C-alpha positions in Angstrom: 4.5 -22.2 -30.0 3.1 -18.6 -29.8 0.6 -17.5 -27.2 -2.1 -15.1 -28.4 -2.5 -13.6 -25.0 -2.5 -9.8 -25.3 -3.8 -8.0 -22.2 -5.9 -8.0 -19.1 -9.4 -6.6 -19.0 -11.7 -5.8 -16.1 -14.8 -8.0 -16.2 -16.9 -5.1 -14.8 -15.8 -1.8 -16.2 -13.7 -2.9 -19.2 -10.5 -1.1 -18.3 -7.5 -2.5 -20.0 -4.5 -3.4 -17.9 -0.9 -4.3 -18.8 0.0 -8.0 -18.6 3.8 -7.2 -18.4 3.7 -6.6 -14.7 2.0 -8.3 -11.7 -1.7 -7.3 -11.5 -4.4 -8.4 -9.0 -7.7 -6.5 -9.4 -8.9 -3.7 -11.5 -7.1 -0.4 -10.6 -10.3 1.6 -11.2 -13.1 -0.4 -9.7 -11.4 -3.3 -7.8 -13.2 -6.0 -9.8 -11.8 -9.2 -11.3 -9.4 -9.1 -14.3 -9.5 -11.7 -17.1 -6.8 -12.4 -19.7 -7.8 -11.6 -23.3 -6.5 -13.1 -26.5 -6.1 -12.1 -30.2 -8.7 -14.6 -31.4 -8.7 -13.5 -35.0 -5.0 -14.3 -35.3 -5.3 -17.5 -33.3 -8.1 -19.1 -35.4 -5.7 -18.9 -38.4 -3.0 -20.9 -36.8 -4.4 -22.8 -33.7 -6.6 -25.5 -35.2 -7.9 -28.8 -33.9 -5.7 -30.6 -36.4 -2.6 -29.7 -34.3 -3.9 -31.2 -31.0 -3.4 -34.9 -31.6 0.4 -34.3 -31.7 0.5 -32.4 -28.4 1.2 -33.5 -24.9 -1.8 -34.9 -22.9 -2.2 -32.1 -20.4 -3.8 -28.7 -20.3 -0.7 -27.0 -21.8 -1.5 -28.6 -25.2 -3.6 -25.4 -25.6 -0.6 -23.2 -25.0 -1.7 -20.7 -27.7 -4.7 -19.9 -25.6 -3.0 -19.7 -22.3 -1.5 -16.5 -20.7 2.1 -17.6 -20.7 4.3 -16.0 -23.4 7.4 -18.2 -23.1 7.1 -22.0 -22.9 10.1 -22.2 -20.6 8.0 -20.6 -17.8 5.3 -23.3 -17.9 5.1 -25.0 -14.5 3.4 -28.4 -15.0 3.0 -31.7 -13.2 0.9 -33.2 -15.9 -2.5 -31.6 -15.0 -5.5 -31.7 -17.2 -6.7 -34.0 -19.9 -8.7 -35.9 -17.3 -11.1 -38.6 -18.5 -14.8 -38.2 -19.1 -17.1 -41.1 -18.3 -20.6 -41.9 -19.5 -22.9 -42.4 -16.5 -26.1 -44.1 -18.0 -27.4 -45.6 -14.8 -27.1 -42.5 -12.7 -28.4 -40.5 -15.7 -31.5 -42.7 -15.8 -32.2 -42.1 -12.1 -31.8 -38.4 -12.6 -33.8 -38.2 -15.8 -30.9 -37.4 -18.1 -30.0 -39.4 -21.2 -26.6 -37.7 -21.6 -24.9 -37.6 -18.2 -21.1 -37.6 -18.1 -18.6 -37.4 -15.3 -15.2 -35.7 -15.6 -12.8 -37.2 -13.1 -10.7 -34.3 -11.8 -9.4 -36.4 -9.0 -6.7 -37.8 -11.4 -5.0 -34.5 -11.4 -1.5 -34.4 -9.8 -2.8 -32.9 -6.5 -6.1 -34.9 -6.7 -8.4 -32.0 -7.5 -9.3 -29.5 -10.2 -7.3 -26.9 -8.2 -4.1 -28.2 -9.9 -5.2 -26.6 -13.1 -5.7 -23.1 -11.8 -2.5 -23.2 -9.7 -0.5 -24.5 -12.6 -1.6 -21.4 -14.6 -1.2 -18.9 -11.7 2.3 -20.2 -10.7 3.5 -20.3 -14.3 2.6 -16.6 -14.7 4.1 -15.8 -11.3 7.3 -17.4 -12.5 7.2 -15.5 -15.8 6.7 -12.2 -14.0 9.6 -12.9 -11.6 7.5 -13.3 -8.5 9.3 -15.1 -5.7 6.8 -15.5 -2.9 3.1 -16.4 -3.0 0.4 -16.5 -0.4 -3.2 -17.7 -0.1 -5.7 -18.7 2.6 -7.1 -22.2 2.1 -8.9 -24.9 4.1 -8.3 -27.6 1.5 -7.1 -28.6 -1.9 -5.9 -25.2 -3.2 -3.2 -25.1 -0.5 -1.6 -28.3 -1.6 -1.8 -27.4 -5.2 -0.1 -24.0 -4.7 2.6 -25.5 -2.5 3.3 -28.3 -5.0 3.5 -26.0 -8.1 5.5 -23.3 -6.2 8.0 -26.0 -5.2 8.2 -27.1 -8.8 8.9 -23.5 -9.8 11.3 -22.7 -7.0 9.0 -20.1 -5.5 8.2 -19.8 -1.8 4.6 -20.6 -0.8 2.9 -19.3 2.3 -0.4 -20.9 3.3 -2.8 -19.7 6.0 -5.1 -22.4 7.0 -7.7 -22.9 9.8 -6.2 -25.3 12.3 -9.3 -27.6 12.0 -8.8 -28.1 8.3 -8.4 -31.8 7.3 -5.1 -33.3 8.4 -4.4 -34.6 4.8 -4.4 -31.0 3.5 -2.1 -29.9 6.2 0.3 -32.7 5.5 0.3 -32.1 1.8 1.5 -28.5 2.3 4.1 -29.6 4.8 5.6 -32.3 2.6 5.6 -30.2 -0.6 7.7 -27.5 1.2 5.0 -24.8 1.8 5.2 -22.5 4.8 2.1 -23.7 6.7 0.5 -21.3 9.2 -2.4 -22.7 11.2 -5.0 -20.1 12.2 -7.3 -20.3 15.2 -10.4 -19.3 13.3 -12.4 -19.6 10.1 -11.2 -19.4 6.5 -12.3 -15.8 6.4 -9.9 -15.1 9.3 -7.1 -16.9 7.4 -7.9 -14.7 4.5 -7.5 -11.5 6.6 -4.1 -12.7 7.9 -2.9 -13.8 4.5 -3.7 -10.3 3.1 -2.0 -8.7 6.1 1.1 -10.8 5.6 1.1 -10.1 1.9 1.6 -6.4 2.7 4.1 -6.9 5.4 6.3 -9.5 3.7 5.9 -8.6 0.0 3.9 -11.8 -0.9 1.7 -12.0 -4.0 -1.8 -13.2 -3.2 -3.1 -16.0 -5.5 -6.5 -16.4 -3.8 -9.5 -17.3 -5.9 -10.4 -14.3 -8.1 -7.9 -12.1 -6.4 -5.5 -12.4 -9.4 -6.2 -12.9 -13.2 -4.6 -16.2 -14.0 -6.0 -19.1 -11.9 -9.2 -19.0 -13.9 -7.3 -19.9 -17.1 -6.6 -23.3 -15.7 
């Protein structure tokens, strides 16, 4: 399969950035970067008729994902979660078309699995070896799990009063868990400091371009 990913674009000023090297935020204005695709070419090849024959996870949409080589995809089977009709709750809320998408079925039990699958896959493709993030919950376990799958080191900075289940998940998936005496904002400061000191790549929310693609 061929990805139609072409480049990164700043969501604020529109500056184009190369996708062949690690990028975090816009080099001009410091705002968020988003992947962009050759949609004209994609619509000629990537049609809904091909989907029934694809695997039942989010990588069935490979052509519209930011990974260029399929061998770099890091997956645990995330995505393709079920959608349920909720007529009783919908009636109470005054909605005749209420649906619930159950993201708890994802491999790490939250939607964070999607974004970290995408981010870690791109990190692998770009040759990154060590990732970091602050987290007080589900993102930590997702990063640690996908990094372990990819053979990449994961450093997590987490408030020490975060739920024990989230701490245990990082520990048992091989992440380097650092408990912080403070808030998630304090964990973020320390994570950024360590990124500079230890050459770690920050995959915090909206601090790199690829998590959003999950």
